[in-house]
C-alpha distance (Angstrom), angle and dihedral (degrees) to the residues before:
residue distance angle dihedral
M1 . . .
S2 3.69 . .
K3 3.91 122.3 .
R4 3.92 97.1 -153.3
G5 3.71 123.3 104.3
S6 3.72 125.9 -61.3
T7 3.86 96.5 -115.8
A8 3.74 108.4 92.1
S9 3.77 125.0 173.2
R10 3.69 122.0 -131.3
S11 3.78 93.9 -117.2
S12 3.86 89.6 53.1
E13 3.74 93.8 53.5
K14 3.92 108.0 129.7
P15 3.79 110.4 -98.3
T16 3.83 118.9 -118.1
R17 3.67 119.4 -97.1
K18 3.81 88.5 -102.0
E19 3.78 88.6 55.1
H20 3.82 98.7 37.1
A21 3.77 119.0 112.9
P22 3.73 133.7 174.5
D23 3.80 109.8 -80.4
T24 3.78 100.0 -129.0
P25 3.76 124.7 162.3
L26 3.62 90.1 -130.1
R27 3.84 91.7 56.1
R28 3.73 91.2 48.6
T29 3.79 92.2 48.0
V30 3.77 92.5 52.0
R31 3.77 95.4 47.5
A32 3.94 91.1 46.8
L33 3.87 89.3 47.7
F34 3.82 88.8 50.5
L35 3.75 89.8 51.7
A36 3.80 93.0 46.8
F37 3.85 91.8 48.5
F38 3.82 92.2 49.6
L39 3.76 94.3 50.8
W40 3.85 93.6 43.2
V41 3.79 93.8 51.3
S42 3.70 94.3 43.0
W43 3.85 96.9 46.8
S44 3.77 93.4 42.6
A45 3.85 88.9 52.4
A46 3.77 90.7 48.9
F47 3.83 92.5 51.3
I48 3.89 90.7 48.7
L49 3.71 93.1 46.2
A50 3.85 94.7 47.5
G51 3.84 88.3 47.3
S52 3.83 93.0 57.0
L53 3.85 103.6 25.8
G54 3.97 112.4 116.9
H55 3.85 91.0 -7.7
V56 3.81 124.1 134.4
S57 3.77 132.4 -164.0
V58 3.79 116.0 -128.8
I59 3.92 137.8 163.2
V60 3.70 124.7 -152.0
G61 3.71 111.3 -106.7
E62 3.83 94.6 26.4
P63 3.81 129.9 95.1
S64 3.76 121.4 -92.0
P65 3.79 115.7 -107.6
R66 3.77 94.6 -140.4
D67 3.83 145.5 -5.3
I68 3.85 112.0 -73.2
K69 3.77 125.7 -166.5
S70 3.76 131.8 -176.1
P71 3.84 111.4 -98.5
R72 3.90 91.9 -156.8
Q73 3.68 144.0 5.5
V74 3.74 118.1 -90.0
T75 3.82 137.6 166.8
Y76 3.90 118.4 -156.1
I77 3.63 143.7 159.1
S78 3.73 108.9 -89.4
T79 3.89 117.8 -140.7
V80 3.73 91.5 -173.9
K81 3.83 93.8 51.0
T82 3.79 91.2 42.4
Q83 3.72 94.6 50.3
E84 3.88 88.9 50.4
R85 3.76 90.5 53.1
R86 3.77 91.0 50.1
I87 3.83 93.6 48.6
E88 3.88 86.2 53.8
A89 3.73 91.7 49.3
K90 3.80 93.0 49.7
A91 3.78 90.5 46.6
A92 3.77 90.1 53.6
I93 3.74 93.4 63.1
P94 3.90 109.5 85.4
D95 3.70 124.0 -142.6
L96 3.90 112.2 -76.2
Y97 3.81 122.9 -127.8
D98 3.68 128.8 -171.7
G99 3.92 112.7 -116.9
P100 3.99 125.3 -97.0
N101 3.83 105.1 -54.2
V102 3.84 105.8 -126.2
D103 3.78 91.0 -160.3
I104 3.85 89.3 59.6
S105 3.82 90.7 49.1
T106 3.90 93.2 47.0
S107 3.85 88.8 45.7
Q108 3.87 92.8 51.6
L109 3.85 91.6 45.5
K110 3.81 91.1 51.3
A111 3.87 89.9 46.5
L112 3.83 89.4 52.3
Q113 3.70 90.2 47.7
D114 3.84 93.0 53.1
I115 3.87 89.2 48.0
T116 3.68 94.1 51.1
N117 3.85 90.6 46.9
Y118 3.69 89.9 49.1
V119 3.91 92.9 49.1
T120 3.93 88.3 47.8
A121 3.79 89.0 53.9
V122 3.78 93.3 48.7
R123 3.87 91.5 46.1
H124 3.98 89.1 55.1
D125 3.82 97.0 44.2
Q126 3.76 101.7 111.3
F127 3.72 95.3 -176.9
T128 3.77 93.9 65.2
D129 3.79 125.6 76.0
R130 3.76 123.7 -128.4
E131 3.85 93.9 -103.3
H132 3.67 93.7 52.8
K133 3.92 89.1 47.0
L134 3.79 90.2 55.4
A135 3.77 89.2 47.4
L136 3.71 92.2 52.8
L137 3.89 95.2 47.0
H138 3.85 91.6 43.9
D139 3.77 90.0 57.2
L140 3.76 95.2 56.4
P141 3.96 106.0 132.2
S142 3.78 96.2 -151.6
L143 3.81 102.0 48.3
H144 3.71 128.0 35.7
L145 3.86 116.6 -164.7
P146 3.80 130.4 163.2
S147 3.76 116.7 -93.8
S148 3.81 89.1 -112.0
T149 3.60 92.0 60.8
W150 3.82 94.3 48.2
A151 3.91 87.3 50.5
A152 3.77 91.5 51.7
I153 3.77 90.1 52.2
L154 3.77 90.9 53.0
D155 3.77 89.8 49.5
L156 3.87 93.9 56.3
S157 3.73 120.3 103.7
G158 3.95 118.0 -115.6
D159 3.84 91.6 -99.8
D160 3.72 97.4 44.7
W161 3.67 87.8 48.0
Q162 3.71 91.3 52.6
G163 3.80 90.9 48.1
V164 3.78 89.0 53.6
V165 3.87 93.4 50.8
T166 3.85 91.9 49.6
E167 3.86 94.1 45.6
A168 3.84 91.1 47.4
M169 3.88 92.6 50.9
R170 3.73 88.2 50.6
V171 3.77 98.1 47.7
L172 3.86 93.0 42.6
D173 3.81 87.0 52.6
L174 3.76 92.8 51.9
S175 3.78 91.1 44.9
M176 3.72 97.3 51.4
R177 3.83 91.8 45.5
E178 3.85 87.0 70.8
E179 3.86 123.1 77.8
I180 3.73 107.6 -93.3
R181 3.92 116.5 -174.8
E182 3.78 121.6 -169.5
D183 3.77 91.7 -100.2
Q184 3.84 92.8 46.3
V185 3.88 97.6 60.1
L186 3.79 93.5 101.5
Q187 3.83 92.9 48.7
A188 3.87 88.3 50.8
R189 3.78 93.6 50.2
Q190 3.78 90.6 50.7
R191 3.76 91.5 52.7
V192 3.94 90.4 60.0
Q193 3.77 92.5 80.0
R194 3.80 90.3 58.8
L195 3.72 91.4 48.8
T196 3.94 95.4 51.7
T197 3.83 112.8 99.1
R198 3.81 118.7 -115.2
T199 3.90 91.3 -135.3
L200 3.84 91.0 85.7
S201 3.69 123.3 76.6
G202 3.74 123.2 -100.3
K203 3.86 90.3 -103.7
Q204 3.75 91.6 51.5
Q205 3.80 93.3 46.9
A206 3.78 91.4 52.5
I207 3.91 89.6 51.2
V208 3.72 90.6 46.9
I209 3.86 93.2 50.5
A210 3.75 90.8 46.5
L211 3.80 93.5 51.3
V212 3.86 94.7 46.3
Q213 3.68 96.2 42.9
G214 3.83 89.5 54.3
M215 3.75 90.5 53.2
I216 3.99 99.4 47.3
V217 3.78 110.3 108.7
P218 3.93 132.4 164.2
N219 3.84 110.5 -79.7
S220 3.90 98.2 174.1
F221 3.86 122.6 61.9
Y222 3.84 137.7 -171.3
D223 3.93 115.9 -83.5
A224 3.84 103.2 -149.1
E225 3.87 94.4 172.3
G226 3.81 91.2 47.6
T227 3.87 93.5 47.9
A228 3.58 93.8 48.3
E229 3.81 92.4 49.4
E230 3.81 92.0 49.9
R231 3.83 92.5 48.3
Q232 3.73 88.4 50.2
V233 3.79 91.9 53.5
A234 3.72 90.7 48.5
Q235 3.67 93.4 52.6
N236 3.71 93.1 47.9
A237 3.85 92.9 53.3
V238 3.81 90.6 61.9
Q239 3.79 108.4 104.1
P240 3.82 118.6 -138.8
V241 3.73 111.8 -84.9
H242 3.94 114.6 -121.5
W243 3.79 110.2 -147.6
S244 3.76 125.4 -166.8
I245 3.80 127.6 -150.2
Q246 3.76 116.6 -167.2
E247 3.82 124.5 -141.9
G248 3.69 109.2 -94.8
E249 3.82 94.6 18.2
S250 3.81 116.0 146.8
I251 3.75 107.6 -111.1
L252 3.83 95.7 176.6
R253 3.69 138.6 -4.7
E254 3.79 126.0 -141.3
G255 3.75 106.6 -84.9
E256 3.84 95.0 10.3
I257 3.84 114.2 136.4
V258 3.81 109.0 -105.9
T259 3.89 110.2 -120.3
A260 3.79 125.5 -162.4
L261 3.93 87.0 -108.0
S262 3.77 92.9 53.4
L263 3.69 90.1 47.7
E264 3.70 92.5 49.9
K265 3.80 90.4 51.4
L266 3.72 89.3 54.7
Q267 3.62 91.9 50.5
V268 3.70 94.2 50.1
L269 3.88 89.8 50.0
G270 3.78 90.0 49.4
L271 3.78 92.5 -121.0
V272 3.81 98.4 122.3
S273 3.87 114.2 102.3
S274 3.83 107.8 -140.4
G275 3.81 92.0 179.0
L276 3.65 127.0 -117.9
Q277 3.85 108.7 -61.4
W278 3.67 111.6 -153.2
Q279 3.66 90.7 -138.4
D280 3.71 96.1 56.4
S281 3.77 92.7 40.8
I282 3.80 93.3 53.5
G283 3.79 92.2 45.5
T284 3.71 92.4 50.3
F285 3.82 94.3 47.6
L286 3.82 92.5 47.2
L287 3.91 92.9 52.2
L288 3.74 91.7 45.9
L289 3.79 90.4 47.9
L290 3.76 91.1 51.2
L291 3.88 92.9 47.7
I292 3.75 89.5 46.8
I293 3.79 96.1 48.6
S294 3.82 89.5 51.5
V295 3.86 91.5 50.8
S296 3.74 93.2 49.1
L297 3.76 95.2 46.7
Y298 3.84 89.4 48.9
V299 3.83 90.5 54.4
A300 3.61 94.3 44.2
K301 3.78 96.3 50.2
S302 3.85 102.1 33.8
H303 3.86 100.4 32.3
P304 3.84 107.4 23.7
L305 3.79 94.3 151.5
L306 3.84 87.3 63.0
L307 3.85 87.0 68.9
Y308 3.76 90.1 62.7
R309 3.89 94.4 53.0
P310 3.89 101.1 71.8
R311 3.74 94.7 -171.4
R312 3.66 93.5 51.2
E313 3.73 91.4 45.3
L314 3.76 89.0 50.4
L315 3.78 91.5 51.6
L316 3.76 91.1 52.1
A317 3.79 90.8 47.9
L318 3.81 94.1 48.3
V319 3.82 92.0 49.8
L320 3.82 91.2 48.8
L321 3.82 88.7 47.7
V322 3.82 90.7 54.3
V323 3.77 92.8 44.5
G324 3.89 92.3 50.5
A325 3.78 99.2 41.3
T326 3.82 104.4 39.1
P327 3.83 99.8 64.5
Q328 3.74 88.8 61.9
F329 3.69 94.3 64.0
L330 4.00 95.5 36.8
L331 3.79 109.2 36.6
P332 3.84 109.7 46.4
D333 3.86 117.0 90.8
H334 3.80 93.1 2.6
T335 3.79 132.6 113.4
I336 3.80 107.1 -171.7
L337 4.01 103.1 18.0
P338 3.85 92.6 71.0
Y339 3.87 87.9 66.5
L340 3.72 89.8 57.7
F341 3.70 97.7 57.1
P342 3.75 105.9 121.8
A343 3.84 100.7 -142.2
A344 3.90 88.1 140.7
A345 3.83 87.9 65.0
A346 3.93 90.6 59.8
A347 3.74 92.1 49.8
M348 3.93 95.4 44.3
L349 3.77 90.1 48.8
I350 3.81 92.6 53.0
A351 3.74 90.3 45.2
V352 3.80 94.1 54.5
L353 3.84 96.8 38.7
L354 3.79 102.5 33.8
D355 3.88 124.5 3.7
V356 3.76 138.1 -43.3
Q357 3.86 89.4 -125.4
L358 3.75 90.9 60.0
A359 3.86 88.0 43.5
A360 3.80 87.6 56.5
L361 3.91 90.6 50.6
V362 3.76 88.3 50.9
S363 3.74 90.1 52.4
I364 3.73 93.8 48.9
V365 3.85 90.2 48.7
A366 3.82 92.7 48.2
A367 3.81 90.6 49.7
M368 3.98 94.5 49.6
I369 3.91 90.1 46.2
V370 3.92 91.2 50.8
G371 3.85 89.9 46.7
F372 3.77 89.8 49.0
V373 3.79 95.1 50.8
S374 3.80 95.5 40.1
D375 3.77 94.9 52.7
G376 3.72 95.8 -102.6
S377 3.93 98.4 -50.4
I378 3.82 104.7 -178.8
E379 3.84 90.4 -162.6
L380 3.77 92.6 56.4
I381 3.76 93.1 43.9
S382 3.82 91.0 52.4
Y383 3.79 92.1 41.9
T384 3.89 90.6 55.5
L385 3.68 98.2 38.3
F386 3.85 100.3 48.1
G387 3.73 94.5 40.6
S388 3.69 95.0 49.1
M389 3.84 92.6 46.5
I390 3.78 96.1 48.4
G391 3.82 90.8 47.2
A392 3.77 92.7 51.1
L393 3.86 94.1 47.9
T394 3.78 90.9 48.2
L395 3.80 91.6 56.3
W396 3.62 97.9 38.5
H397 3.92 111.4 122.6
T398 3.76 90.7 -7.6
D399 3.69 117.9 159.5
Q400 3.80 97.3 175.2
L401 3.85 130.1 81.2
G402 3.86 88.4 -139.7
A403 3.86 88.6 72.3
F404 3.72 89.6 73.4
V405 3.79 89.4 59.1
R406 3.77 90.3 49.3
A407 3.75 91.6 48.7
T408 3.84 91.4 53.6
L409 3.88 90.4 51.8
Y410 3.76 92.9 46.2
V411 3.87 95.1 45.0
A412 3.77 89.4 46.6
G413 3.72 90.7 51.4
V414 3.83 93.5 48.8
N415 3.88 90.9 46.9
M416 3.76 93.8 53.5
A417 3.80 94.4 42.9
V418 3.83 90.4 54.0
I419 3.73 91.0 46.7
L420 3.84 93.5 48.7
G421 3.75 91.1 43.2
F422 3.78 97.1 58.6
R423 4.03 96.9 32.3
L424 3.77 99.9 47.5
Q425 3.88 96.0 50.9
S426 3.83 89.3 59.4
H427 3.84 90.8 66.3
A428 3.80 85.5 -153.1
Y429 3.77 103.9 81.9
D430 3.75 127.5 138.8
A431 3.92 108.2 -120.4
V432 3.84 92.7 -150.3
G433 3.81 90.8 46.4
L434 3.84 92.7 46.7
I435 3.90 90.0 53.8
Q436 3.73 90.7 50.8
L437 3.86 91.8 51.3
L438 3.70 88.3 47.5
G439 3.72 91.3 51.6
M440 3.84 91.5 49.8
G441 3.79 89.5 51.7
C442 3.87 90.8 58.2
I443 3.77 89.5 43.2
N444 3.84 89.4 50.6
A445 3.86 88.8 55.3
V446 3.83 94.5 48.1
F447 3.75 91.1 46.0
S448 3.78 93.6 46.1
S449 3.74 96.2 49.2
S450 3.92 93.6 42.1
L451 3.82 88.0 50.2
T452 3.75 91.8 50.5
F453 3.55 93.9 46.2
V454 3.84 93.8 50.8
A455 3.79 91.2 46.6
F456 3.74 92.6 45.8
S457 3.77 93.2 53.7
F458 3.98 94.2 62.3
I459 3.75 107.4 8.3
G460 3.74 91.5 74.4
R461 3.85 91.6 60.7
V462 3.77 93.1 45.5
F463 3.79 92.0 51.8
G464 3.85 96.6 39.6
I465 3.96 91.4 -113.1
T466 3.78 118.1 141.4
T467 3.70 108.6 -132.4
S468 3.80 128.1 -162.6
L469 3.82 90.1 -116.5
Q470 4.02 86.5 62.0
L471 3.66 91.1 47.9
L472 3.74 95.5 47.3
E473 3.84 88.7 52.0
L474 3.83 90.7 49.9
A475 3.82 93.2 49.2
R476 3.87 90.4 60.8
P477 3.85 106.6 106.1
N478 3.89 89.7 -134.8
H479 3.71 93.8 68.8
P480 3.97 104.7 125.5
L481 3.91 93.8 -123.8
F482 3.74 93.8 43.6
R483 3.78 92.0 49.9
Q484 3.76 90.2 50.6
L485 3.80 88.6 55.1
L486 3.80 88.8 54.3
T487 3.82 95.5 48.7
K488 3.84 101.0 37.5
A489 3.77 101.6 33.1
P490 3.84 108.3 22.7
G491 3.74 94.2 164.2
T492 3.82 91.1 53.3
Y493 3.74 88.9 46.5
H494 3.80 90.3 56.2
H495 3.74 91.1 44.2
S496 3.90 88.0 54.0
I497 3.72 92.5 50.1
V498 3.80 92.9 52.8
I499 3.74 98.1 49.0
S500 3.76 91.5 43.8
N501 3.83 86.3 62.7
M502 3.73 89.9 49.8
A503 3.83 94.9 44.5
E504 3.85 92.7 48.1
R505 3.83 90.6 52.1
A506 3.74 94.1 46.5
A507 3.88 93.2 46.2
E508 3.80 91.2 51.3
A509 3.88 88.3 51.1
I510 3.82 94.0 57.1
G511 3.86 98.1 32.1
A512 3.69 97.4 -107.6
D513 3.96 126.2 141.4
A514 3.87 98.5 -72.4
L515 3.89 91.5 -175.1
L516 3.81 92.5 52.7
S517 3.72 91.6 48.6
R518 3.71 92.6 53.2
V519 3.80 95.1 46.3
G520 3.73 90.3 44.9
C521 3.88 89.8 54.3
Y522 3.84 88.7 53.1
Y523 3.75 94.0 59.1
H524 3.79 104.1 25.4
D525 3.89 94.3 100.3
I526 3.93 97.9 34.3
G527 3.73 86.2 123.1
K528 3.79 91.7 73.8
I529 3.83 88.0 67.4
L530 3.95 87.0 83.4
R531 3.84 95.6 56.6
P532 3.90 107.3 9.4
Y533 3.76 99.3 161.3
F534 3.84 91.8 62.7
F535 3.82 87.8 71.3
S536 3.80 120.8 75.8
E537 3.80 97.4 -130.7
N538 3.67 89.4 64.6
Q539 3.75 100.8 45.8
S540 3.74 108.5 99.5
D541 3.75 103.8 159.1
G542 3.81 99.1 61.1
E543 3.81 92.8 -108.5
N544 3.75 119.4 127.5
P545 3.78 114.0 -162.1
H546 3.89 88.8 -162.5
D547 3.81 91.5 69.2
K548 3.80 87.0 73.3
L549 3.66 96.5 46.6
D550 3.91 133.1 74.0
P551 3.89 115.3 -110.0
R552 3.69 94.9 -107.9
T553 3.80 95.8 53.7
S554 3.82 88.9 45.0
A555 3.89 90.9 50.3
E556 3.89 90.3 49.3
I557 3.76 90.7 51.9
I558 3.84 91.4 48.1
I559 3.76 94.2 45.2
S560 3.91 94.8 45.5
H561 3.79 89.9 66.5
T562 3.94 87.8 79.5
T563 3.80 95.4 51.9
D564 3.94 90.4 37.1
G565 3.87 86.4 52.4
L566 3.80 91.7 49.8
A567 3.84 90.1 52.1
L568 3.70 94.0 48.1
A569 3.87 91.8 45.1
R570 3.80 92.3 53.2
K571 3.70 92.5 42.7
H572 3.82 91.0 57.5
K573 3.93 87.4 44.0
L574 3.83 96.8 -115.1
P575 3.76 113.0 175.2
E576 3.86 115.0 -92.4
R577 3.90 92.0 -114.4
V578 3.82 87.1 57.0
C579 3.75 94.0 44.8
A580 3.79 88.6 52.0
F581 3.81 89.6 69.8
T582 3.78 92.6 64.3
T583 3.81 95.4 63.3
E584 3.84 101.4 24.5
H585 3.84 100.3 52.4
H586 3.87 90.2 79.0
G587 3.68 94.9 31.5
T588 3.82 109.8 -174.1
T589 3.75 96.6 -38.3
V590 3.88 123.4 138.8
V591 3.82 125.6 -110.3
T592 3.75 88.0 -117.5
Y593 3.83 98.3 -169.9
F594 3.75 99.2 54.3
Y595 3.91 92.1 37.1
R596 3.88 87.4 58.5
R597 3.83 91.6 45.9
A598 3.70 88.3 52.8
V599 3.69 91.9 51.3
Q600 3.70 93.0 50.3
E601 3.81 92.1 48.4
S602 3.83 94.0 45.4
D603 3.80 96.6 83.4
G604 3.76 91.3 -135.8
Q605 3.85 95.3 -45.2
D606 3.76 119.3 133.8
V607 3.68 116.8 -95.8
D608 3.77 118.0 -156.7
E609 3.76 108.9 -129.3
N610 3.83 92.4 -157.7
D611 3.89 87.2 68.9
F612 3.88 86.7 67.5
R613 3.77 98.5 40.7
Y614 3.78 126.2 105.1
P615 3.76 112.8 -119.6
G616 3.69 95.3 -127.4
P617 3.02 141.6 160.3
K618 3.82 102.7 -134.8
P619 3.94 112.2 -116.7
Q620 3.80 107.7 -68.7
S621 3.78 95.6 -171.4
R622 3.77 135.7 40.6
E623 3.88 91.6 -113.1
T624 3.83 95.1 56.5
A625 3.84 89.4 46.7
I626 3.71 91.5 49.7
V627 3.94 88.8 52.9
M628 3.96 89.6 47.8
L629 3.79 89.5 57.2
A630 3.69 94.2 42.4
D631 3.77 94.0 48.4
S632 3.81 91.8 51.5
I633 3.79 96.8 44.6
E634 3.86 96.6 45.4
A635 3.79 90.2 50.1
W636 3.80 94.1 51.5
V637 3.87 93.4 44.6
R638 3.70 91.5 46.6
A639 3.70 92.9 50.6
N640 3.90 98.8 40.9
R641 3.77 100.4 31.1
P642 3.84 98.9 -150.9
S643 3.90 110.4 -135.1
T644 3.66 96.5 -149.2
Q645 3.82 139.4 42.4
A646 3.82 92.3 -123.1
E647 3.88 91.5 55.2
M648 3.75 89.1 49.4
E649 3.77 93.9 49.9
R650 3.90 89.2 47.3
V651 3.75 93.2 54.4
I652 3.81 95.8 45.4
R653 3.86 89.7 51.2
Q654 3.83 90.5 45.6
V655 3.84 92.5 51.4
I656 3.83 92.3 47.5
N657 3.80 90.8 48.5
D658 3.71 91.4 49.9
R659 3.84 92.4 53.3
L660 3.84 90.1 43.9
I661 3.85 94.3 50.8
G662 3.88 92.6 39.1
G663 3.74 88.0 63.0
Q664 3.84 95.6 -118.3
L665 3.78 93.6 128.3
D666 3.93 94.7 47.3
E667 3.84 94.9 102.8
C668 3.89 101.1 44.9
D669 3.85 128.4 76.8
L670 3.94 98.3 -112.5
T671 3.80 117.5 136.8
L672 3.75 126.7 -157.6
K673 3.74 88.6 -107.1
D674 3.91 87.3 54.1
L675 3.92 91.0 52.2
D676 3.75 90.0 53.0
N677 3.76 93.8 50.2
I678 3.81 88.9 47.6
R679 3.71 93.5 51.0
E680 3.90 91.1 53.2
A681 3.78 89.1 46.9
F682 3.83 91.7 53.6
I683 3.85 92.7 46.4
S684 3.81 90.4 54.7
V685 3.68 94.9 51.5
L686 3.77 98.5 40.2
Q687 3.77 91.8 50.5
G688 3.86 88.8 60.3
I689 3.82 91.9 51.2
F690 3.76 107.5 36.9
H691 3.84 99.6 31.1
P692 3.81 118.8 145.1
R693 3.82 113.5 -87.3
I694 3.78 129.5 -146.2
Q695 3.74 116.0 -101.3
Y696 3.74 111.5 -132.3
P697 3.90 121.4 -154.1
E698 3.71 122.9 -108.5
R699 3.82 120.6 -85.0
E700 3.91 113.5 -100.4
T701 3.73 121.9 -139.3
R702 3.85 120.2 -134.7
R703 3.71 126.5 -145.1
N704 3.77 90.4 -104.6
G705 3.79 91.4 58.5
T706 3.86 97.0 -107.5
S707 3.76 118.4 122.9
T708 3.86 131.0 -140.1
Q709 3.74 132.2 -170.1
V710 3.80 120.9 -132.7
S711 3.78 110.3 -126.8
S712 3.82 118.7 -133.7
């Protein structure tokens, strides 16, 4: 009998004698390492496969190796299209020039004034001949005119020359007021003729045009800094371009030249093979290895007996495999689909089939894998963790199908709460998108619960795990084997019903599986169906067939009901945990009555006690131990009918002490506190069944032949 706490997990139930193996550190280490290796190889393969499945290697400017179509519809912000728009906006901004420079205009007017003053001085120099005057004018550094033009200037009269000077200053002033860029000087000089007044003679006009054209220079220059600033502003004003890809849309055709846009589409769809980067691979493998080592150590330390149940260990490994591998194919490059990932189904399935602590482990693993795949999305991590934990806790120790409906409602509520909690605080959520996500949260809950229920219905049988559905089915009175017990051994049937009430109450008192205890009671004595009248509860005519048999034969018949019961249970495909009740409810106790008879009839010869001992095994679980105690106590109370409550309590305590001292409870997980709670539960049930009854007086016969009963 164990001294640890009364709460025991399903996965930590003690294995049967057939399954039991020495609990050595080496064996535990080997099994834990095997689990870790299996998960590491499986998860790594899934990550590699997901990274290469459906991907293609393409290079911009080279032909596509095959036809590629979009597997889904997606809208994204296109970097390529946005850059094209920005280039167009930049090109739309012309080169910027500073305005007409007044200083340059003033300088040119002053220069023209100086030139005309010099020419006037030369014209009035009476000590210089004509040839020398022409040479002086021709050598002017700031104005180069043909010799014919200088000669025409010298030939003008004083008034005509003064008219030329005035007109030239006016026309130059008008010309230099306009913006003249370096490449526009020729056009500006050509406009001079249109600006010259028609009141002058043709000769004067020609001289004015020559003078002004020689003085026109650029007064507006390219503003590089201003142009760059304006173009940058235009680029920044371009909004990001949203680009849509339709499901089934052709991204590339075989032989088509790959463009930057088509490559971008493939990258958005996650179809581009980037090759296995050794840094990414090592990082992924190290993180997976760390997670797997933690999982394996937790299982080895907190649930060591799970490592001795290969089918249950395989179930946990397969669930962890699915939880670790599936997100790689569902989450990347998707917006809505990650919210449909049924991680809660894995946790709920482990909770109902193995243990809620292992379900919490699965929830944490699922959340970490989702976070790793989704680049650390806290929203998806919380969504996965909280939904899985609440679903597992809802279905923990459930024995009603309605729990699956409750789990659906609770998980849906948690999913929506997480979505709203993260989306509403951003203040920039899309109402339509939020409604879609909330809908996916509800669908996720329905999908997870439905998947759990379907798996729960048949996986338990495959992996040898007794489920509450199986127990509920066996608890129905129309089960063929249970009906045989009713029709062929009615006394045993009644005895099974009575102790089932006792066992159920006791199991509830210590936190054991009450439904399993009740069903185990129903079938613990089914071996008596084969020879029902050899058992006292089925003998109604007062004849006892054992009176005609020797003690050893009688003992063999009595003992055989355990092995016969096991054979019948397996023939009718009862779960192993229910089959265990047929052999463990007597443990290795001795059939005392026939052993004593044998001793009395032996005439002093030695009698081998083992000939009268049940083959066992001793109770391996708390439930079978409870049934052993209930069976013994009910049989004694039914046979002796204690007259007082104190006598009943004394006998119950005595039977429990006998089983404890006899070592029958050594291999189960009952504590002394559990035994005390069991005793109190038995007393409360037996008082209601075997309570003292009122003794009514005999009927009196009247003279007329009628009878009456005197009331008390």
